[in-house]
C-alpha positions in Angstrom: -0.9 7.4 4.3 -3.3 6.2 6.9 -5.2 8.8 8.9 -6.3 6.4 11.6 -4.6 3.4 13.4 -4.8 0.0 11.9 -3.4 -3.4 12.8 -0.2 -3.9 10.7 -0.4 -7.1 8.8 1.9 -9.8 10.0 2.8 -8.3 13.3 0.7 -9.7 16.2 3.2 -9.8 19.1 4.7 -6.3 19.2 6.2 -5.3 22.5 7.5 -1.8 21.4 7.0 0.6 18.5 8.7 3.7 17.2 7.6 6.1 14.5 9.6 8.6 12.5 8.5 11.1 10.0 8.1 8.6 7.2 8.8 5.1 8.7 7.9 2.9 11.6 9.6 0.1 13.5 8.4 -2.6 15.9 10.1 -5.1 18.2 8.3 -8.4 18.5 8.3 -10.6 21.6 11.1 -12.7 20.2 13.4 -9.6 20.0 13.3 -9.3 16.3 13.1 -5.9 14.7 10.7 -5.0 11.9 10.5 -1.8 9.8 8.3 -0.3 7.1 7.8 3.0 5.3 10.1 5.3 3.3 13.6 3.8 2.8 15.3 6.2 0.3 18.4 6.5 2.5 18.4 2.9 3.6 17.0 3.9 7.0 15.0 0.6 7.4 18.2 -1.3 7.6 17.2 -4.1 5.3 20.0 -3.5 2.8 17.9 -1.8 0.2 16.5 1.6 -0.6 13.1 0.2 -1.5 10.0 1.7 0.2 8.2 -1.0 2.2 4.4 -0.8 2.7 4.5 -3.9 4.9 6.9 -4.8 7.7 10.3 -6.4 6.8 12.7 -7.9 9.3 15.8 -5.8 9.9 18.7 -8.1 9.4 19.2 -11.1 11.7 18.8 -9.0 15.0 17.2 -11.2 17.7 17.8 -9.5 21.0 16.5 -6.0 20.5 15.2 -4.2 23.7 14.6 -0.7 22.5 14.2 1.3 19.3 14.0 4.9 18.2 13.9 6.9 15.0 13.7 10.3 13.5 13.3 11.9 10.1 15.8 9.7 8.2 17.5 7.6 10.8 16.8 4.8 13.2 18.6 3.0 16.0 18.2 -0.1 18.1 19.6 -1.3 21.4 20.2 -5.0 21.9 20.5 -6.8 25.2 
Protein backbone atom coordinates (compact mmCIF):
# COMPACT_ATOMS: atom_id res chain seq x y z
CA UNK A 1 0.00 0.00 0.00
CA UNK A 2 1.27 3.42 -0.93
CA UNK A 3 0.20 6.42 1.06
CA UNK A 4 1.21 8.99 -1.56
CA UNK A 5 1.14 9.07 -5.38
CA UNK A 6 4.01 7.58 -7.38
CA UNK A 7 4.65 7.09 -11.10
CA UNK A 8 3.67 3.51 -11.92
CA UNK A 9 6.57 1.72 -13.59
CA UNK A 10 6.08 0.95 -17.26
CA UNK A 11 3.17 3.33 -17.85
CA UNK A 12 4.21 6.67 -19.27
CA UNK A 13 1.46 7.55 -21.72
CA UNK A 14 -1.72 7.17 -19.66
CA UNK A 15 -4.79 9.00 -20.89
CA UNK A 16 -7.26 7.78 -18.25
CA UNK A 17 -7.18 5.96 -14.94
CA UNK A 18 -9.70 4.32 -12.61
CA UNK A 19 -9.21 3.07 -9.08
CA UNK A 20 -11.30 0.60 -7.15
CA UNK A 21 -11.00 -0.47 -3.54
CA UNK A 22 -8.05 -2.77 -4.21
CA UNK A 23 -7.07 -2.41 -7.87
CA UNK A 24 -6.32 0.21 -10.50
CA UNK A 25 -6.57 0.46 -14.28
CA UNK A 26 -5.08 2.73 -16.92
CA UNK A 27 -5.76 3.33 -20.58
CA UNK A 28 -2.70 4.25 -22.59
CA UNK A 29 -2.61 6.47 -25.66
CA UNK A 30 -2.71 3.44 -27.98
CA UNK A 31 -6.03 2.32 -26.44
CA UNK A 32 -4.64 -0.63 -24.51
CA UNK A 33 -5.89 -1.37 -21.01
CA UNK A 34 -3.59 -2.13 -18.08
CA UNK A 35 -4.50 -3.29 -14.57
CA UNK A 36 -2.80 -4.00 -11.27
CA UNK A 37 -3.70 -4.80 -7.67
CA UNK A 38 -5.86 -7.44 -6.03
CA UNK A 39 -7.10 -10.09 -8.42
CA UNK A 40 -8.66 -12.79 -6.20
CA UNK A 41 -11.85 -12.86 -8.28
CA UNK A 42 -10.12 -12.34 -11.62
CA UNK A 43 -11.20 -8.70 -11.69
CA UNK A 44 -8.04 -7.61 -13.53
CA UNK A 45 -9.19 -9.53 -16.58
CA UNK A 46 -5.81 -11.09 -17.29
CA UNK A 47 -7.11 -14.66 -17.07
CA UNK A 48 -5.60 -15.33 -13.65
CA UNK A 49 -6.33 -14.76 -9.97
CA UNK A 50 -2.77 -13.64 -9.23
CA UNK A 51 -2.31 -10.34 -7.42
CA UNK A 52 -0.30 -7.95 -9.62
CA UNK A 53 2.00 -5.34 -8.10
CA UNK A 54 2.90 -3.91 -11.50
CA UNK A 55 0.59 -3.23 -14.47
CA UNK A 56 -0.34 -6.10 -16.81
CA UNK A 57 -2.10 -5.68 -20.12
CA UNK A 58 -5.73 -6.78 -20.06
CA UNK A 59 -6.16 -9.18 -22.97
CA UNK A 60 -5.69 -7.89 -26.49
CA UNK A 61 -7.99 -4.87 -26.14
CA UNK A 62 -6.74 -2.00 -28.30
CA UNK A 63 -9.52 0.57 -28.66
CA UNK A 64 -10.55 1.30 -25.07
CA UNK A 65 -12.01 4.77 -24.52
CA UNK A 66 -13.29 4.59 -20.92
CA UNK A 67 -12.86 2.48 -17.78
CA UNK A 68 -14.44 2.16 -14.38
CA UNK A 69 -14.18 -0.14 -11.41
CA UNK A 70 -15.57 -0.82 -7.98
CA UNK A 71 -14.84 -3.16 -5.12
CA UNK A 72 -14.43 -6.42 -7.06
CA UNK A 73 -15.36 -5.55 -10.62
CA UNK A 74 -14.21 -3.50 -13.57
CA UNK A 75 -15.55 -2.54 -16.95
CA UNK A 76 -14.20 -0.98 -20.12
CA UNK A 77 -15.80 0.72 -23.11
CA UNK A 78 -14.27 0.37 -26.54
CA UNK A 79 -14.72 2.63 -29.52
